[in-house]
C-alpha positions in Angstrom: -163.2 -53.4 19.2 -161.5 -54.7 22.3 -158.7 -52.1 21.9 -161.3 -49.3 21.8 -163.1 -50.6 24.9 -159.7 -50.9 26.7 -158.9 -47.3 25.7 -162.2 -46.0 26.9 -161.8 -47.9 30.1 -158.4 -46.4 30.8 -159.7 -43.0 29.9 -162.6 -43.3 32.2 -160.4 -44.6 35.0 -157.9 -41.7 34.5 -160.6 -39.1 34.5 -162.2 -40.5 37.7 -158.7 -40.5 39.3 -158.1 -36.9 38.3 -161.5 -35.9 39.5 -161.0 -37.6 42.9 -157.5 -36.0 43.2 -159.0 -32.6 42.5 -161.7 -33.1 45.1 -159.0 -33.9 47.7 -156.2 -31.5 46.7 -158.2 -28.3 45.9 -159.7 -27.8 49.3 -156.3 -28.4 51.0 -154.7 -26.0 48.6 -157.4 -23.4 49.3 -157.0 -23.7 53.1 -153.2 -23.3 52.9 -153.3 -20.4 50.4 -156.0 -18.6 52.4 -154.0 -18.9 55.6 -151.3 -16.9 53.9 -153.5 -14.1 52.7 -154.3 -10.8 54.4 -157.9 -9.9 55.1 -158.1 -7.4 52.3 -156.5 -9.9 49.8 -159.0 -12.5 50.9 -162.0 -10.4 50.2 -160.9 -9.0 46.9 -158.6 -11.6 45.3 -159.2 -14.8 43.4 -159.7 -17.5 46.1 -157.6 -20.1 44.2 -154.8 -17.7 43.1 -151.5 -17.5 44.9 -151.5 -14.5 47.4 -150.0 -11.4 46.0 -148.4 -10.6 49.3 -148.0 -13.7 51.4 -148.0 -13.1 55.1 -147.6 -15.1 58.4 -149.6 -12.6 60.4 -152.5 -15.0 60.7 -150.3 -17.6 62.3 -148.9 -15.0 64.7 -152.4 -14.0 65.6 -153.4 -17.6 66.3 -150.2 -18.4 68.3 -150.5 -15.2 70.4 -153.9 -16.4 71.6 -154.8 -19.6 73.5 -153.8 -22.0 70.7 -151.1 -23.6 72.8 -153.6 -24.4 75.6 -156.0 -26.0 73.1 -153.1 -27.9 71.5 -151.9 -29.3 74.9 -155.5 -30.4 75.7 -155.8 -32.3 72.4 -152.4 -33.9 72.9 -153.3 -35.0 76.5 -156.7 -36.4 75.4 -155.3 -38.2 72.4 -152.3 -39.7 74.1 -154.3 -40.8 77.1 -157.1 -42.3 75.0 -154.7 -44.2 72.7 -152.7 -45.6 75.6 -155.8 -46.9 77.4 -157.2 -48.4 74.2 -153.9 -50.1 73.2 -153.4 -51.7 76.6 -157.0 -52.9 77.0 -157.5 -54.0 73.4 -154.2 -56.0 73.3 -155.0 -57.9 76.4 -158.6 -58.5 75.2 -157.4 -59.7 71.8 -154.8 -61.9 73.3 -157.3 -63.7 75.6 -159.8 -64.1 72.7 -157.2 -65.7 70.5 -155.4 -67.7 73.1 -158.5 -69.3 74.7 -161.0 -70.7 72.3 -163.8 -71.3 74.8 -167.4 -70.1 74.8 -166.6 -67.1 77.1 -163.9 -65.8 74.8 -166.2 -66.1 71.8 -169.0 -64.4 73.7 -166.6 -61.6 74.6 -165.6 -61.1 71.0 -169.2 -60.9 69.9 -169.9 -58.3 72.5 -167.0 -56.2 71.2 -168.3 -56.6 67.7 -171.8 -55.5 68.9 -170.2 -52.2 69.9 -169.5 -51.5 66.3 -173.3 -51.3 65.7 -173.9 -48.6 68.4 -173.6 -45.1 67.0 -172.1 -42.5 69.3 -174.9 -40.0 68.7 -177.5 -42.6 70.0 -175.9 -42.8 73.5 -174.6 -39.3 74.0 -177.4 -38.5 76.6 -176.7 -41.6 78.8 -172.9 -40.8 78.5 -173.6 -37.2 79.6 -175.7 -38.3 82.6 -173.1 -40.9 83.6 -170.3 -38.3 83.4 -172.4 -36.0 85.6 -173.0 -38.7 88.2 -169.3 -39.5 88.3 -168.5 -35.7 88.9 -166.2 -35.6 85.9 -168.1 -33.0 83.8 -165.9 -30.3 82.3 -162.7 -32.2 82.6 -160.3 -33.8 80.1 -161.1 -37.2 81.7 -164.7 -36.8 80.6 -163.5 -36.9 77.0 -160.9 -39.6 77.4 -163.0 -42.4 78.9 -165.9 -42.3 76.5 -163.5 -41.9 73.5 -161.6 -44.9 74.7 -164.8 -46.9 75.1 -165.9 -46.2 71.5 -162.5 -46.9 70.1 -162.2 -50.4 71.7 -164.5 -52.4 69.4 -162.7 -51.7 66.1 -159.3 -51.9 67.8 -160.1 -55.3 69.3 -161.4 -56.6 66.0 -158.3 -55.6 64.1 -155.9 -57.0 66.7 -157.8 -60.3 66.9 -157.6 -60.7 63.1 -153.9 -60.0 63.3 -153.1 -62.3 66.2 -155.0 -65.2 64.7 -152.3 -65.3 62.0 -149.6 -65.8 64.5 -148.7 -69.6 64.4 -150.0 -71.4 67.4 -146.8 -73.4 67.5 -145.1 -70.2 68.9 -147.5 -70.1 71.8 -147.1 -73.8 72.4 -143.3 -73.5 72.4 -143.4 -70.8 75.0 -145.8 -72.9 77.1 -143.2 -75.8 76.9 -140.6 -73.3 78.1 -142.7 -72.5 81.1 -143.9 -69.1 80.0 -147.1 -67.8 81.5 -149.8 -65.7 79.9 -148.2 -62.3 80.8 -144.9 -63.3 79.4 -146.5 -64.6 76.2 -148.5 -61.3 76.0 -145.5 -59.0 76.3 -142.7 -61.2 74.8 -144.6 -62.7 71.9 -148.0 -61.2 71.1 -147.0 -57.5 71.5 -143.9 -57.7 69.3 -145.6 -59.7 66.7 -148.6 -57.3 66.6 -146.4 -54.2 66.4 -147.5 -53.2 62.9 -151.2 -53.7 63.8 -150.7 -51.7 67.0 -149.2 -48.8 65.1 -152.0 -48.9 62.6 -154.8 -48.8 65.1 -152.9 -46.3 67.3 -152.7 -43.9 64.3 -156.4 -44.6 63.4 -157.7 -44.1 66.9 -155.5 -41.1 67.5 -156.9 -39.5 64.3 -160.4 -40.2 65.4 -159.9 -38.7 68.9 -157.9 -35.8 67.6 -160.8 -34.8 65.3 -163.5 -35.7 67.8 -166.0 -32.9 68.3 -169.2 -34.2 69.9 -167.7 -35.4 73.2 -165.8 -32.1 73.8 -168.8 -30.1 72.9 -171.2 -32.0 75.2 -168.9 -32.9 78.1 -166.9 -29.7 78.6 -167.8 -26.0 78.8 -164.7 -24.1 80.0 -162.4 -22.5 77.5 -159.3 -23.9 79.2 -160.7 -27.4 78.7 -161.4 -27.0 74.9 -159.6 -29.2 72.4 -158.6 -28.1 68.9 -161.8 -29.1 66.9 -163.9 -27.3 69.5 -161.5 -24.3 69.7 -161.8 -23.7 65.9 -165.4 -22.7 66.5 -164.2 -20.3 69.2 -161.7 -18.8 66.7 -164.6 -18.1 64.3 -166.3 -16.0 66.9 -163.0 -14.4 68.1 -162.0 -13.3 64.6 -165.4 -12.5 63.3 -165.1 -12.8 59.5 -161.3 -13.2 59.6 -161.3 -16.4 57.6 -157.6 -16.4 56.9 -156.8 -16.5 60.7 -159.3 -19.4 61.1 -157.6 -21.3 58.2 -154.2 -20.7 59.9 -155.6 -22.4 63.0 -156.8 -25.3 60.9 -153.4 -25.7 59.3 -151.6 -25.6 62.7 -154.1 -28.2 64.1 -153.3 -30.7 61.4 -149.5 -30.5 61.7 -149.1 -32.8 64.8 -151.1 -35.7 63.2 -149.3 -35.2 59.9 -145.9 -35.6 61.7 -147.2 -38.7 63.5 -148.3 -40.2 60.1 -145.0 -39.4 58.4 -143.0 -41.0 61.3 -145.2 -44.1 61.5 -145.8 -44.6 57.7 -143.7 -47.8 57.4 -145.3 -49.5 60.3 -148.7 -48.2 59.1 -148.4 -49.7 55.7 -147.2 -53.0 57.2 -150.1 -53.1 59.5 -152.6 -52.5 56.7 -151.1 -55.2 54.5 -150.4 -57.9 57.0 -152.4 -60.0 59.5 -155.5 -60.3 57.4 -154.7 -63.2 55.2 -157.4 -65.4 56.6 
């Protein structure tokens, strides 16, 4: 009886795994295959079959447009946002872990409170604030709010990681006469490198795929980022779905490259620093 139950359990687990894999892989496969089709092949052929006559014309169409401008805008916004978040979050996490006083605990609670505030609930105040600061329709209008909303989760992860660093290391540096800045850059930052890479990739992915801030806080075509630009391609190409899918594939390549290059540090950051 136990053997039958174990077999049924393994079968159900395997079936659920295959179903989940299909739900993830099939849409990706469809996007890539569709980007290699011509317009006539897309409208008449089997959507999941390999294209009879693969073509790169859709990619040429996208690259001949303003795709490089949208790509550069996304890179600038993502890099600037991640840089701000990493610097501010590391200093905040270090002070929260280093000084166990009521002020540091209150600060940490305030950061955690930020996790409970949905972006959609404050988009109007953010819009009015950006207007008052005369930053509307600029890349900075996307960077600052994106950094603010990325800080709470980043601080929480870094605090959890730095709390596992032995306090004896900090005490040894104090005995050697090291100040807070030296401990931050010579001890905390190197020890937290896996966590920093993890949150950098996570935050970068969130900013790269962000749509609401670019939609509300910009209006010029030359300030559009890739997620917003994909809606422009839909209007530009009409019903040319293969060209739109080519733009989707090209927009995912930069973050895919970042993930491949940082995969080791990413895995280390996901499996270390959370033992408590």
